[in-house]
C-alpha positions, 0 to 999 in steps of 0.5 A: 440476531440469533446467539451464533451470529452474536458469538460469531462477532465476538471474535471478530472486528470490522476491518476498516477499524483493523487497518487503521491500527495497522497504519498506526504501526506504521507511524510507530516505526517513526518512532523507533530511536534504531530506525535512522532518521530520515527513514523514520520521517519517510515513514510518516510519509508512508502513514499519510500516502496510506490514510490518503489510499484509505480515504479515496478507497475504503471511505469513498466506498462506504460513502456510496454504499451508505446511498445505496443500502444505508441499513445493510450491516457488514459480517464483522461487527455488524455496523452499517456503513453510516457507522463505520464512517463515523467510527473511522472518523473518530479513530482518525482524529487521534492518529492525525494529533500523534503524527502533528507530534512525531513530525515536530519531534522529528523534525527537531531531531533532524534539526540537530543532526543539521537537516533543517526545515525553515519557515519563511520567516526564520530564513537568514538575509542570503537564504531570504533573497535566493527563496525570493528570486527563486519565487519570481522566476519559477514560481510566480508566473505559473500561479493562477490565484483566484477569489471566489465570489459570484463572478468567479465560480469556485474552482475543481481542486483536484484530488490530493493536490496542494493549495494555499487557501485564505479567508479574504476581507477588503481592507477597513480603514478606521477613523482615527486609527492613528490618533485616537487615544483613551475613551476615544480609542476604545471606542474606535477599537469597539467599532473596529472589531464590530466592522471585522466581524461583519467583514468576516461575515461577508469574506471571500475565499482566496485560491492558490494552486501549488503548481505540481511541476515545481519541486516540492521543497527548495534547498537552500544555500547554508554553510552546514547541513541541508536547509530547506524549505517547502513550495507551499510554505514559499507561495503561503509566505506570499499570500498577502501580496498575491491578494493585495487588494484585501486583508488576509483573515486567515489562511491554510494549506489545504487539500482535497480526497476524492472518492476514487472508486470508478466501478465499472458499470457493465450496462454501460460498458457493453452497451456504449463501449465494446472496447474495453480498453477505450472504456477504461481510458474514459472511465479514468477521465472520471476519477478527478471529477468524483466527490470529495470525502475529506478535507484536510488543512495545514494550519488553524483557520476555522472560519476558512474550514466552515466555508470550504466545508459548505462549498464541498458539501462535507459533513464536520466530521470529514474536516481535518485539521493538522500542524503536519505538512499534507504531503510528506514524498518531499522526503525521498528527495532528501537523499544527500544528507549524512549517510548516518541518517539512512538505512545501510545501502543494499543490493539484492544479490544473485543467487549463489546457488544459480550459475550466471553462465548457463541458461536459467531454463537448464538449471530450472530444468534440473530442479526447482528455483525459488527467488526470495526478494527483495534480498535476492535479485529478480535478474534471474526471472528477468535473464529466463524471459530474455533467454527465451525470447532469443531461443529459437526453440520457445514457441510461446510466452503466456503471462498475467499481469497486475502491476508493472514498473514504469519503465519494465525491464519484464514487458521490454522482454516479452515485446522482444519476444512477439517480435522475434516471432513468439506467441505473446499471450499477456492477460493484462488487468486494467483494473490494478487500482491507480496503475490503471493508466500505466497498464494502458499504456503498456498495453498499447505497446505490447500490442504495437510490438505484436502481443496479443493482450486479454483481459480475463473473465468479465468481473473479475479482476486478475490477480495471479501471478503465473507465467508459462514459457512453452519450448519445443525439446526432442521429446515434444514440448517441455514448460517452465511455470512461474508463480509468483506472490508479488507482482511483476515490477522490477522496483516492488521486488527491491521493496517488498518481501515476496517469493517467485518459484520456477518449476518444470514439474509436469502437473504444474505445468499442465495446469498452467496450460490449462489456466491460459486456455481457460482465461482465453475463453472467459472460464473461470470454473476450470478444474485444476490438479496441483494448483489452487485457483480462485475464485472457484476451488480455492477457498474451497481446497483451504478448507478441506486443508484446515478440516485436515487439521481439525481431525488432528486435534491437539496435533494440528498445526496451521500456519498463514502469512499473509496481509489481510484476513477479512474472510467470513467463511475463513475466519468462522473455519479458523475458530473451528479449528481452534475450538478442536486445539488446533494450534494456529499462528497467523503472520498478518501485515495488515488487516485482521478481522480475526481476534485472537485469544477469545475463549471458547472460541479463538484462545489456540490462535495467535495473529502477529505483525511485522512491520519493518524496513521492507513491505511484507507481501509474501503469502505462505500457507502451511497446513500441518508439520514435516513430511505430512505438511501442505505448503503453498506459495499463493498470490491471494490473501484470506480476503473475500475478495480474493477468494470469491471476486479475483482470480488468483493461484497458489503453487504447491512447494514440493522441493524439500530443500524448499519446504525446509527454507519456508519452514524455518522462514516461518519460524523466524517470523514467529520469533522476531521480538524486535520488529513484530506486534502481537494482537490481543484479544480486544484487537490492540497491538503491542509491540514485542521486545527482547527482554531477557532473549536473543534479539531477533529481527528476521529481515535483519537476518537475511540482509546480512547471511546468504540464502541457501537452500541446503541445510535442513532441520529434522520434522520431527523436532518440537516447535521449542527445538526448532526456535533454538535451532534458529536462534543458535543459527543467528548467533553464529 
């Protein structure tokens, strides 16, 4: 390997290991005493579901890559697929143990607070009677226990479904069991042990599914507090009765994680399935039949684990044993506990600077409008769509959709617009992972209402968030363009931090018109005046803006807020800027393959990650400072997939009041010393603490203070002055 290549590896790290460090930060929220107990349990649930998806997607992909190109090495750590899988499995083991310990501690604290998870053998007499009756009437009739032998082949285990499994042996009645004594008893014990060992070698596996239609937990009658038992615990407690003609040697609750990579096969699609919607429907059916990538067991059952490992054709490194439940989604069913166990409820507010009685179109025509989720409501954008659907002068609505809510008000507004005679064009991304079926369902409903559906350029996912509304006005045609950093999903708009910009700017409107024209003809290489559009031009423009800061040297300034940084070219360009003296602050929630603080490479770069009540999802690019700052909101992370393999859109923010707000927001994130983590040159993150400074929590600030776009910060203020200004406002 060349010296230059080795030097590049000094300031970058493997993306998968970086992601595991992010998920460790999520798990750490479950240990924060400032977070209410039920919310802490939910962070353990989030950590677990994150890890599930990681194995389904990333590990599944690495296994596939290892079979196709075993010698190929990735460009951040120079590891092959097999080496990455080894490193992943080694890193996951201590995380699983830490999760076990945190879960054990949490259940103890919750029990003290009156929320008790009970084992079957700890039930009171009345609770046991309740559970037995429920089991007999509502669970047992749904169970389909199976013993695996020559007549009963190993069943298909569904991805992430729960099963109670047991290692079974025919009962061995030993002579003299009851009457043996002295030497005779010792001899019988020896024979019994030998017989049981022999039986274990010939033991069978018994499997019982945990029916998905049964509630995950049973709330128990209790004089005080909330008592509950998990459904799989109830089923596991009845395994001896279920497999009554066998001896249960070992048992555990198990779950299989399967590869979820259902990559589109271009040849198969072209030749056999010219209808893309039909092809995706057929492809989805294959997902649950893909190969296992992980076996989990709750409970120690080493011989059972080994037998299952052989059946599933997994390596020992792909088998994980834990004490924590394998699925913790039931934490969201614990919704009637004492209020102090939850975060203080909040409701996104309708922005005070908008008039609910005045049409949104008229207000956007007067000035750019920005919504800040989840602190502000998505309602103004919904109002814009609903009003446009009814407005006789509105001619068309064009929109890109990546993810929608199950009961989407946005989709219903589009249907209403089409039924009212508007031209409605929806660029629907059917390949949004794990939302494929929801998007297919909405595609059929939108088509039924009269919307025209397109699927975007071939081989490129459309991840852009862009909506264009065209209206007949006295002087000709008028436009409103909406560009967002997050999905058109009302549910996640209350959980994720995102921005929604609505503008009547003519140049941006022209670009939006050109964008949809290009998408309709499958052209991914169009040219745009103001918008940054991937995959053709976004990265090039970003590189040019970095170069402009490099030319300023120590006077240069770059701030990027994103979810992930993995792109090799952008990492190298940021390193070049650091070497030129440019001050670079990255606020990266998840993966960051760039290592900061490496002498001669990245010593002028800081990397901050904020993990809190809300998922930090927005993307902001800021190059320079003051009036000369180039400021963008974008749908794209600094990842190769976003920049090279997806359709993405970034929009310049030109309104002085919005620029001031976003500038302050970035500085507030960098000033956060409560929910922020700082990455070091070795890739390790440490949590920041206030120390003697005023505690700063960006998310808490916006929950308790109205968002106004009226204050301003002098552009020539130093960073220190701006932080002092922000902190003084926090104290007020």
